[in-house]
Structures are given as structure tokens and as C-alpha cells.
C-alpha angles and dihedrals in degrees: 000000000000119000090215110102117242112253108251118241119228114256137169136204136183129222102204110201137188139173110259136182091268097038135270114009130193130204117235130175128205117234118224115265087232091068115110091215118056094340112191094011123135106233145169111257109271150115147165124326108250127209090250090062091070136245136302125354092333088070093065099072092040090054091045093054091047094049096050089050094048097043105038104012097242121133114215118178112240090233090061094057115104119198105239111165142355130206133183119202114247115271093240094064123094096223116048136181136183099213129188115199116209128199118222131176110233115249112251111283094003116160128180121260111193131192095228092225111069092016112034102175140013138194144177114226141150117262089245093056092049092050091049089053089055090052090049092050094240096113135035119213132178119252097252090047092057092048090051093049090051088056095044090051087071091065122081097196147019090256091055093048094048091046089054094058115112123247110259126345113347122240111263122251111218110188118207114227119211136153129245123182089340095308124110114245125198120202124196132166114268125225090275094042094260112134115254119204126211120190134205118340092044092093121045114231092241091056098049125100110278094250091058097052117105 
């Protein structure tokens, strides 16, 4: 296996938000368990940037709007997307993406319409509820998704969340993947710059380097 990291492909995702009875809610969809990548995970609508989306940084919001329309049937104008977060897959992994996550207020009355093939279920929930489901073992979320939900849980409304978006393209978070006592460990900078370590469960088996898959 080559020691040269795989070049990450550009990807985009959309965190669709609305004000609910219990506070800020986000829309997530469940990927089919048949998917080779993140099968069964609850995710924000998103996917790879395609050539038809354009070139350079301008392609990210175009791809994001297209993906949310294709996966959950919600049309969000590109100009309403606010860049919120950006993650690059660890260098040790065989499949890598440079993903920009956009925040978008849901259009009035918008409800998800899924294809039942790639996305097999959808739900609106508060970030706190989704994180509790992960702890209870009733939902599986990707590592960046959980970190984003932890941040969104601080906001009481859509207006607060949108107001908390950075100006321009966010700095990328590049986790470092290592192994400790046979378990994968992801390390990312904490709020004060101090490294924070996350042990097993942070990296799905199917996404680990081949020599770390059981």
C-alpha cells in the first residue's frame, strides 16, 4: 500500500435547519445499509462535486444545492447557503474528501422527499436528541456530524445558528488517525488548540485503512 496520501475529492453537504417546538432542528437522512460508503449512517444531504457544478471554490455551493435537492427533495437557493464547516478525511484513509458543510434555513413548509434507494429514511430532530440516540446505540453518525451537532446544540434558533457562521470559507479540520491498543484514535485541535483524542467508534470499520479492518 502506498505511503502517499490519496488526494481528497471535493464534496459538499447541507445542514438544513428550522425552528421547532423544542428549539433548533436539523434534517438528516439515513443512507441505505447496502451503500459501500457509510451504509446505514444518518447524514446531512451531500455528495461529491461533479464537473457540471463548476470549477474551484464556486462549485461547492452549487453542488450543495444540487445534492440537497436530489437526496431530500428540498430546493435551497445557492445564495441562501452559508458556509458553516469544512472537514478533510484523514490522510491514512483510502477514500478521502474535502467537504464543505453549508447551513441553510428550510423553506417554509418544506418536508423531505426521499428516493427510498440511496436515502431510505429521514427525520427532523434537535441536535441534542440525535446525540442522545448515538449514545443509546439507536443511530449511527459520522465523526464530523457529531462534532457539528455538538456545536449546533448551543444555538436556540435558526437565526442564532446562521449568525454564528464564519465569514467566507471555513478553515479545514484535518483529523489525524492513529492506533492505540488496537483501536483507531482520531485527534483534532480543541477550541483552545489543545489536541483532543477520540477512541474507537470514531472511524467506521469500512473507512479504516485496510490493515486496521477486522
